[in-house]
TORBABA-441113 format. One line per 3 residues: number of its first residue (from 1); their letters; for each residue y, x, z of C-alpha. Coordinates in Angstrom, 2 decimals. Layout:
NUM	A	Y X Z | ...
This chain:
1	MKI	104.74 44.00 -71.34 | 101.60 42.13 -71.49 | 101.51 41.70 -75.18
4	FLE	102.30 45.36 -75.84 | 99.29 46.31 -73.79 | 96.91 43.94 -75.21
7	SAL	97.90 45.05 -78.80 | 97.32 48.61 -77.85 | 93.87 48.01 -76.29
10	KTI	92.88 45.86 -79.43 | 93.41 49.17 -81.55 | 90.38 50.65 -79.70
13	DYL	87.16 50.10 -81.54 | 84.88 49.08 -78.55 | 87.39 46.68 -77.42
16	QEV	88.20 44.71 -80.51 | 85.43 42.15 -80.27 | 85.94 41.73 -76.25
19	PDE	87.10 38.29 -75.20 | 90.54 37.70 -74.41 | 89.90 36.95 -70.76
22	TIN	88.43 40.55 -70.45 | 91.39 42.22 -72.03 | 93.58 40.32 -69.66
25	KIV	91.58 41.67 -66.69 | 91.98 45.27 -67.98 | 95.72 44.74 -68.66
28	FSM	96.40 43.50 -65.09 | 94.15 46.25 -63.56 | 96.45 48.85 -65.24
31	TFA	98.81 51.13 -63.34 | 102.33 52.33 -64.09 | 103.11 55.93 -63.91
34	KFD	106.12 58.10 -64.81 | 105.92 61.92 -65.80 | 108.70 64.29 -66.14
37	KGA	109.23 66.71 -69.13 | 106.64 69.48 -69.18 | 104.32 67.65 -66.88
40	KIF	100.49 67.95 -67.68 | 98.69 64.66 -68.32 | 95.20 66.50 -68.54
43	SVD	93.72 69.89 -69.13 | 90.75 71.41 -70.87 | 87.41 70.98 -68.76
46	ETS	88.66 68.19 -66.59 | 86.53 65.16 -66.62 | 88.05 61.94 -68.16
49	RMM	88.52 59.54 -65.35 | 91.34 57.41 -66.85 | 92.65 55.92 -70.13
52	QII	96.41 55.89 -70.58 | 98.87 53.78 -73.00 | 102.21 55.54 -73.55
55	QNG	104.99 52.91 -72.91 | 107.81 55.53 -73.53 | 108.19 59.08 -74.54
58	MVE	106.18 61.63 -76.36 | 103.07 63.40 -75.46 | 101.76 66.44 -77.13
61	VYT	97.87 67.09 -77.35 | 97.33 70.71 -77.92 | 94.87 73.65 -77.56
64	TMD	95.29 77.19 -76.80 | 93.91 79.71 -79.39 | 91.93 82.76 -78.37
67	NGV	95.18 84.92 -78.87 | 97.03 82.56 -76.35 | 99.09 80.84 -78.82
70	EFV	99.30 77.00 -78.51 | 98.43 74.79 -81.46 | 99.61 71.21 -81.45
73	IER	96.98 68.80 -82.69 | 99.09 65.73 -82.54 | 102.22 64.06 -80.80
76	LYR	101.59 60.68 -79.39 | 104.42 57.85 -78.94 | 104.81 54.53 -77.60
79	GSV	101.78 52.40 -77.96 | 99.29 55.36 -78.32 | 96.22 55.36 -76.24
82	INH	94.90 58.47 -74.85 | 91.70 59.45 -73.83 | 89.84 56.10 -74.93
85	RSF	86.60 57.90 -76.11 | 86.11 60.60 -73.57 | 86.96 58.13 -70.96
88	ISE	84.18 55.69 -71.89 | 81.65 58.35 -71.92 | 83.11 60.27 -68.89
91	DKI	83.01 63.53 -71.05 | 84.79 66.62 -70.32 | 88.16 66.97 -72.02
94	DVN	88.35 69.79 -74.58 | 92.17 69.75 -75.13 | 95.35 69.66 -73.06
97	ARC	98.16 67.09 -72.93 | 101.78 67.47 -71.70 | 104.96 65.51 -71.88
100	QMP	107.48 66.72 -74.21 | 110.25 64.41 -72.70 | 110.06 62.07 -69.77
103	VTL	107.08 59.76 -70.36 | 106.26 56.36 -68.97 | 102.67 55.14 -69.33
106	FYI	100.07 52.60 -67.96 | 96.64 53.71 -67.03 | 93.37 52.45 -65.73
109	LWD	90.74 54.45 -63.84 | 87.15 54.49 -65.00 | 85.87 52.72 -61.71
112	KMK	88.26 49.72 -62.51 | 87.24 49.61 -66.02 | 83.43 49.79 -65.22
115	KIT	83.78 46.93 -62.96 | 85.49 44.82 -65.45 | 83.19 45.79 -68.26
118	DEC	79.93 45.06 -66.22 | 81.16 41.51 -66.10 | 81.62 41.33 -69.96
121	PIL	78.29 40.46 -71.96 | 79.64 42.33 -75.14 | 80.17 45.64 -73.61
């Protein structure tokens, strides 16, 4: 599992030059979670407080049009990193995400990530 999480983290542009020691700290600070089909991962206007990596399942990222119709922006699968940009800047989320099947993922909260990155001279 460690190698899976490391490789997913290394796909994030701002973590590509980070030392392996820091990546290991991030990996071992991640928490495991399970979601049922239809569960919301996040919704519009929430503040991004965590970054997730999908281990199994499928997550749909979507928006709701003015006429109430949902438009799927993308489908994310194993190894996909969710919210890595809005997470690092603590922005409001402008889309929704829900599980299209049972999903397992790993996540790290901003407070834990901040503590780790404060110790890394590159970030």
